[in-house]
N, C-alpha and C positions, 0 to 999 in steps of 0.2 A: 503494499498499499504506500502511495507515496505519503509526502510529508502535508499536501495541502487538503486530501482526502481523508485523512486520520480527524476520528470525531474525540474532541477532548473529554477529560476523563473529569467530570461535573461530580460525581458524587465520592470523591477523594477526598479526603480530610473533612468531610463534613460536618459542620459543628465544630471542628475542630482548629480552626485558621486562626492567626495571631487577631482577627478584628471579630471573632465571635463573640456574641454574650455568653457563651457558655464557660469562657477564662473564668480562672479564681482570681487571677489577682491584676490589678489595673496596670495597663502599659506599664514599662517601669519600673515596674515596685519589688519586683523579682531580687533584684541584685540588690535592693538595700534590705531585702532580709539576708539572704546569704554574707555579705559583709557589714552585718550588724557592729559585731566588736571594731572592726576598724572604722566605722562611720565614727562609731563613741570617741573612738581614740586620736581621729585626725580631724573630724567634721569633713563635710561633702566637699566645698572646696580643695580642704586639702588633699583627702583622696583624688580628686580629678589633677590636681596639680601633682600630685606623685606620681600616679598613675602614666599622663604623658609624658613625663621626665623618664619616667623607666621607657616608656615605647620609644623616645627619639636617642635611649642611649646615654642618655647623660648624668654626669655626677651634679649635686646642688651647685658645688664649683665653678663645672662648665657653664652649666646654667646663668650663674648671676654673671661669668665672664661674657656670656652672649648678649646678655639684658643692658650691659654696658653701665653705666657711671650711677652712682643711687642705688646700688643693690649688691648686697655683699652676699657668702655661702650662707651665715648667720641670718639673713631675711629669709632666702627661700628655706632655711631649717624651719623659723620660727612661721611663716604662711602654713606649710606642709603640715604644723603640728596644730594651727590654729589659735593660735598666740598672738599673731600681726593680723587683722586684715588686709583683706585684696583691694586696694584703691580700682576706678574704674582705669585710671590712667595705667597701673601696674597688668591688670587684666587684659589691656589691650597690647601689650609691651610679652606679658609670659605669650597668649594666644599666636602673637606672631611669629613667635622663635618656635613655640611647640607646636605649629599647625593645628590648630583647633580654632574653636568660638570662643572669644572673649567674654560670654555672658555666662558661660558654666562657669566662671570663677566669683559672680558677682550674685 
């Protein structure tokens, strides 16, 4: 049978798709349960920062160097641990370096 004459499988995963009403968890809530301890320790923005930094293969010191003036390794550590807030200007700088959406850090 050619690709054009095949019928789509309409009953596959019926009621179990990503947007079905039968899902137990609202979209995006599963990871919060999986990483509950880490969220309590680092906070959501700190966990995003830590994860994105690891994804890019950077140490805190390397990230601070890429961010440039006014940011040290100590500042990165404090942001990751939730001890320092991430300002909108810093969020944009982080997003630019880490190839992410800046709103994740706010």
